[in-house]
VEXDRENBA-46008 format. One line per 4 residues: number of its first residue (from 1); their letters; for each residue x, y, z of C-alpha. Coordinates in Angstrom, 3 decimals, always signed. Each point is the difference from the previous one (the first is absolute). Layout:
N
NUM = A = X:Y:Z | ...
***
This chain:
344
1 = XXXX = +0.000:+0.000:+0.000 | +1.412:+3.351:-1.051 | +0.683:+2.639:+2.637 | -1.268:+3.362:-1.227
5 = XXXX = +1.544:+3.429:+0.407 | -2.640:+2.545:+0.906 | +0.176:+3.799:+0.069 | -2.412:+2.231:+1.885
9 = XXXX = -0.824:+3.536:-1.089 | -1.189:+2.012:+2.987 | +1.386:-0.540:+3.509 | -3.063:+0.809:+2.083
13 = XXXX = -2.071:-2.044:+2.417 | -1.298:-2.487:-2.585 | +3.520:-0.623:-1.327 | +1.009:-1.222:+3.466
17 = XXXX = -2.751:-2.606:-0.128 | +1.054:-1.155:-3.448 | +3.659:-0.300:+1.027 | -0.769:-1.944:+3.169
21 = XXXX = -2.240:-2.384:-1.950 | +2.607:-0.541:-2.712 | +2.686:-0.796:+2.562 | -2.173:-2.712:+1.557
25 = XXXX = -0.462:-1.860:-3.278 | +3.671:-0.866:-0.700 | -1.116:+0.127:-3.636 | +1.070:+3.572:-0.790
29 = XXXX = +2.374:+2.751:+1.036 | -0.633:+3.737:+0.127 | +2.826:+1.286:-2.177 | -0.994:+3.655:-0.370
33 = XXXX = -2.014:+2.597:+1.857 | -0.912:+3.432:-1.360 | -1.447:+3.083:+1.668 | +0.275:+3.726:-0.635
37 = XXXX = +0.757:+0.628:+3.683 | +3.724:-0.694:+0.504 | -0.220:-0.337:+3.779 | -2.900:-2.449:-0.082
41 = XXXX = +1.686:-1.970:-2.758 | +3.253:-0.295:+1.943 | -1.805:-1.013:+3.177 | -2.069:-2.690:-1.705
45 = XXXX = +2.974:-1.395:-1.912 | +1.892:-0.376:+3.256 | -2.975:-1.445:+1.870 | -0.736:-2.660:-2.609
49 = XXXX = +3.536:-0.514:-1.336 | -0.942:+0.978:-3.554 | +3.252:+0.197:-2.027 | -0.982:+2.629:-2.576
53 = XXXX = -2.043:+3.178:+0.187 | -0.791:+3.095:-2.025 | -2.098:+3.138:+0.109 | -0.712:-0.550:-3.690
57 = XXXX = -1.957:-3.180:-0.648 | +1.221:-0.085:-3.588 | +3.349:-1.235:+1.319 | -1.766:-3.169:+1.103
61 = XXXX = -1.445:-0.611:-3.450 | +3.466:+0.050:-1.576 | +1.141:-2.982:+2.075 | -0.398:-3.230:-1.960
65 = XXXX = +0.227:-1.971:+3.247 | -3.385:+1.336:+1.128 | -2.780:-2.473:-0.847 | -2.998:+1.741:+1.539
69 = XXXX = -1.002:+3.371:+1.374 | -2.497:+0.919:+2.700 | -1.456:+3.488:-0.456 | -0.858:+1.391:+3.451
73 = XXXX = +0.087:+3.740:-0.650 | -3.072:+2.224:+0.595 | -2.843:-0.681:-2.488 | +0.505:+3.076:-2.171
77 = XXXX = +3.392:-1.447:-1.024 | -1.238:-3.516:-0.791 | -0.852:+0.584:-3.652 | +3.295:+1.437:-1.214
81 = XXXX = +2.065:-2.341:+2.170 | -1.878:-3.077:-1.184 | +0.517:+0.990:-3.633 | +3.742:+0.363:+0.622
85 = XXXX = +0.211:-3.402:+1.706 | -1.838:-1.705:-2.846 | +2.198:+1.766:-2.541 | +3.033:-1.406:+1.793
89 = XXXX = -1.447:-3.539:-0.315 | -0.314:-0.576:+3.751 | -2.782:-1.940:+1.703 | -2.237:+2.328:+1.982
93 = XXXX = -1.888:-0.029:+3.300 | -1.950:+3.246:+0.142 | -1.453:+1.414:+3.207 | -3.654:+0.979:+0.149
97 = XXXX = -1.725:+2.024:-1.311 | +1.964:-0.768:-3.125 | -0.856:+3.415:-1.513 | -2.021:+3.046:+1.098
101 = XXXX = -2.223:+0.835:-2.980 | -1.813:-1.556:-2.930 | +2.389:+1.212:-2.691 | +2.977:-1.605:+1.732
105 = XXXX = -2.036:-3.165:+0.602 | -0.930:-0.484:-3.651 | +3.496:+0.778:-1.237 | +1.792:-2.283:+2.446
109 = XXXX = -2.328:-2.950:-0.618 | +0.685:+0.363:-3.722 | +3.749:+0.301:+0.587 | +0.197:-3.094:+2.220
113 = XXXX = -1.538:-2.070:-2.805 | +3.178:+0.587:-2.023 | +2.170:-1.789:+2.578 | -1.386:-3.527:+0.046
117 = XXXX = +3.407:-1.320:+1.081 | -0.166:+1.929:+3.285 | -1.853:-0.691:+3.230 | -1.963:+3.104:+0.965
121 = XXXX = -2.043:-0.010:+3.223 | -1.917:+2.589:+1.991 | -0.093:-0.396:+3.793 | -3.724:+0.028:+0.817
125 = XXXX = -0.131:-3.789:+0.340 | +2.107:+0.486:+3.148 | -2.794:+0.438:+2.573 | -2.598:-1.746:-2.143
129 = XXXX = +0.656:-3.007:-2.239 | +3.215:-1.177:+1.629 | -1.380:-0.875:+3.401 | -1.984:-3.035:+1.245
133 = XXXX = -3.348:+1.729:+0.544 | -0.288:+0.747:-3.697 | +0.454:-3.576:-1.215 | -2.185:-1.354:+2.823
137 = XXXX = -2.934:+2.312:-0.722 | +0.295:-0.382:-3.762 | -0.198:-3.792:+0.346 | -3.171:+0.364:+2.101
141 = XXXX = -1.537:+2.095:-2.764 | +1.266:-2.289:-2.792 | -1.443:-3.030:+1.832 | -3.432:+1.654:+0.108
145 = XXXX = -0.134:+0.438:+3.779 | -2.007:+3.219:-0.318 | -1.487:-0.491:-3.464 | +0.212:+2.772:-2.556
149 = XXXX = +1.591:+3.168:+1.368 | -2.288:+2.973:-0.577 | +1.319:+2.679:+2.369 | +3.228:+1.087:+1.724
153 = XXXX = +0.054:+2.517:+2.837 | +3.271:+1.376:+1.312 | +0.896:+2.964:+2.160 | +2.850:+1.284:+2.154
157 = XXXX = +0.259:+3.436:+1.609 | +2.868:+1.294:+2.099 | +1.287:+3.252:+1.412 | +3.631:-0.580:-0.914
161 = XXXX = +1.440:+0.945:-3.390 | +2.947:-1.336:-1.987 | +2.411:+2.731:+1.098 | -0.494:-0.999:+3.635
165 = XXXX = +1.053:-3.513:-0.959 | +2.900:+1.141:-2.192 | +1.452:+3.402:+1.028 | +1.935:+0.206:-3.291
169 = XXXX = -3.226:-0.373:-1.929 | -0.814:+3.685:-0.410 | -0.611:-0.746:-3.680 | -3.098:-1.944:+1.081
173 = XXXX = -1.812:+3.267:+0.776 | +0.079:+1.271:-3.597 | -1.907:-1.330:-2.993 | +2.848:+1.035:-2.287
177 = XXXX = +2.455:-2.186:+1.940 | -1.994:-2.896:+1.434 | -3.007:+0.054:-2.294 | -2.574:-0.410:+2.776
181 = XXXX = -0.500:-0.806:+3.669 | -1.641:-3.217:+1.257 | -1.426:-0.673:-3.474 | +3.517:-0.834:-1.221
185 = XXXX = +1.622:-0.924:+3.308 | -2.440:-2.798:+0.801 | -2.297:-0.239:-3.009 | +2.528:-2.041:-1.952
189 = XXXX = +0.052:-2.653:+2.744 | -3.763:-0.025:+0.555 | -0.807:-0.531:-3.674 | +2.823:-2.509:-0.377
193 = XXXX = -1.510:-2.094:+2.777 | -3.721:+0.343:-0.666 | -0.032:-0.235:-3.790 | +2.645:-2.723:+0.124
197 = XXXX = -2.391:-2.156:+2.029 | -2.194:-0.018:-3.105 | +2.918:-0.827:-2.315 | -0.046:+3.567:-1.381
201 = XXXX = -2.969:-0.913:-2.181 | -2.406:+2.904:+0.811 | +0.370:+3.077:-2.188 | -1.085:+3.397:+1.285
205 = XXXX = -3.206:+1.253:-1.589 | -0.996:+2.988:+2.145 | +1.356:+1.930:+2.973 | -1.186:+2.782:+2.296
209 = XXXX = +2.185:+1.505:+2.676 | +0.638:+2.878:+2.354 | +3.358:+1.321:+1.139 | +0.649:+2.398:+2.865
213 = XXXX = +3.189:+2.016:+0.494 | +1.280:+2.285:+2.759 | -1.318:-2.017:+2.942 | +3.295:-0.787:+1.704
217 = XXXX = +1.113:+2.498:+2.640 | +3.787:-0.215:+0.320 | +1.754:+1.050:+3.194 | +2.388:+2.010:-2.180
221 = XXXX = -2.061:+2.748:-1.640 | +2.661:+0.392:-2.708 | -0.856:-3.385:-1.503 | -2.109:+0.409:-3.136
225 = XXXX = -1.710:-2.774:-1.903 | -2.184:-0.323:-3.094 | -0.694:-3.754:+0.143 | -3.306:-1.613:+0.936
229 = XXXX = -0.539:-1.134:+3.579 | -3.292:-1.849:-0.386 | -1.693:-1.698:-2.939 | -2.686:-2.546:-0.751
233 = XXXX = -1.046:-1.642:-3.241 | -2.908:-2.079:-1.249 | +1.086:-2.219:-2.865 | -1.944:-2.222:-2.373
237 = XXXX = +1.651:-2.680:-2.139 | -1.016:-1.849:-3.145 | -0.525:-3.252:+1.962 | -2.694:+1.610:+2.152
241 = XXXX = +2.405:+0.456:+2.903 | -0.353:+3.163:+2.079 | +2.747:+1.309:+2.256 | -0.227:+2.649:+2.709
245 = XXXX = +3.474:+1.259:+0.801 | +0.975:+2.629:+2.584 | +3.359:+1.153:+1.365 | +1.158:+2.911:+2.063
249 = XXXX = +3.372:+1.179:+1.275 | +0.014:+3.126:+2.117 | -3.723:-0.178:+0.825 | -1.453:+0.541:+3.472
253 = XXXX = -0.959:-3.633:+0.488 | +1.411:-3.502:+0.372 | -1.651:-2.924:-1.805 | +1.709:-3.428:-0.254
257 = XXXX = +1.237:-1.387:-3.306 | -3.027:-2.191:-0.688 | -1.203:-1.846:-3.095 | -3.372:-1.676:-0.511
261 = XXXX = -0.614:-2.184:-3.048 | -3.588:-1.021:-0.738 | -0.999:-2.999:-2.082 | -3.244:-1.711:-0.924
265 = XXXX = +0.674:-2.833:+2.485 | +1.915:+1.748:+2.773 | +2.417:+2.759:+0.900 | +3.478:+0.618:+1.392
269 = XXXX = +1.155:+2.709:+2.394 | +3.695:+0.586:+0.715 | +2.929:+2.393:+0.343 | +2.257:-0.821:-2.915
273 = XXXX = +3.401:+1.385:+1.066 | +2.478:-2.614:+1.196 | +0.488:+1.773:+3.342 | -3.727:+0.066:+0.749
277 = XXXX = -2.029:-2.845:+1.504 | +0.375:-3.333:-1.822 | -3.671:-0.764:+0.638 | -2.671:+0.057:-2.701
281 = XXXX = -3.694:+0.058:+0.824 | -1.903:-2.330:-2.299 | -3.783:+0.312:-0.182 | -1.850:-2.761:-1.870
285 = XXXX = -3.093:-2.183:-0.136 | +0.262:-3.783:+0.389 | -1.914:-2.639:-1.972 | -2.784:+0.129:+2.605
289 = XXXX = -0.441:+3.714:-0.737 | +1.395:+0.947:+3.412 | +1.985:+3.214:+0.133 | +3.509:-0.599:+1.311
293 = XXXX = +3.047:+2.026:+0.996 | +3.505:-1.413:+0.121 | +3.303:+1.603:+0.890 | +2.770:-1.141:-2.311
297 = XXXX = +3.653:+0.600:+0.820 | +2.734:+0.491:-2.564 | +3.362:-1.533:+0.884 | +2.471:+2.902:-0.205
301 = XXXX = +2.892:-1.830:+1.681 | +1.988:-0.641:-3.163 | -0.511:+3.450:-1.502 | +3.427:+1.655:-0.175
305 = XXXX = -1.463:+3.501:+0.138 | -1.365:+2.110:-2.841 | +3.247:+1.714:-0.986 | +1.909:-3.276:+0.041
309 = XXXX = -2.703:-1.687:-2.074 | +0.202:+2.838:-2.518 | +3.755:-0.429:-0.486 | -0.284:-3.795:-0.061
313 = XXXX = -2.588:+0.287:-2.773 | +2.155:+2.396:-2.016 | +2.974:-2.376:+0.204 | -2.230:-2.958:-0.897
317 = XXXX = -1.054:+1.913:-3.119 | +3.633:+0.730:-0.850 | +0.770:-3.722:+0.341 | -2.913:-0.819:-2.291
321 = XXXX = -1.807:-1.926:+2.733 | -2.972:+2.347:+0.304 | -2.086:+2.329:-2.123 | -0.397:+3.608:+1.209
325 = XXXX = -3.055:+0.370:+2.210 | -0.112:+3.741:-0.635 | +1.235:+0.901:-3.482 | -0.256:+3.658:-0.945
329 = XXXX = -2.958:-0.728:-2.296 | -2.056:-1.296:+2.949 | +1.175:+2.773:+2.315 | -1.232:+2.425:-2.669
333 = XXXX = -3.485:-1.534:+0.140 | -0.141:+0.783:+3.709 | +1.555:+3.447:-0.408 | -2.587:+0.845:-2.658
337 = XXXX = -2.756:-0.654:+2.551 | +1.768:+2.081:+2.636 | +0.421:+2.903:-2.407 | -3.720:-0.156:-0.761
341 = XXXX = -0.741:+0.164:+3.723 | +2.009:+3.243:-0.024 | -1.997:+1.229:-3.027 | +3.130:+0.050:-2.138
***
């Protein structure tokens, strides 16, 4: 089995997670690290023993020893960086959201099609399709446990925003830099999970939504933001599926991350993230027409963690042992829906 040389562009918080996951695999080495901040770059290179570094990511692309590149810069830089990586004939793992507007989305999807020899993945399978709850719930649905799925209901509201989670993430407060707020931050995972349960078959037919900005009150009055804090959407698909979807970050409320999936023979209620409860409520009717409720438990013991699973999957794709769970073309389907929620 070949050991791959990986380079990472962007030395922020997410890069740390990628590096730590790569080191645990013993299947790849981090050869290069790039960041425009010299001090951060030097500190991270020392911390993780990365041999080469540059403030200009184009230096990485000139190295023929680099097999694959992880793009972990802020979203507004994804498009141009991804194009450069592809042009240098490097495999690509692209952080989410993979672009910030529709024009970039359409152009990059078209560009990726030219590089059929390269593995190109987007990261939104990380908290969704690469963890045990996803495969467990999808099998229940595939086996007919709840009949035909006709409605999905999902909501999560919280007071915290991205910048409170990542202090270097000031770009997340501006549409021109991050693209959006919770619509992009979590929407890519939510749609990856929920639509993936249905094998990505439903196609969006109609959507209505509201978005609300300027709700968050920051302790620092100098902080300015133009992203949405709260949104909800009602979606209708060509299969007859309806989907109520609500998220908020920086709202004056806390609502757990809860999904309800309704079928003609039963329903499921759960919190899909790997760090949430492993229990799934299963409501059904037995052959004697008696209404029943069971609590199912997903075995999470062997799950290596979402970030580790993401890197493992990328390396499996590089080895030719797996097909990408989130190619850019599929990520674009989800991003198209999210852009429509934003009325863009």
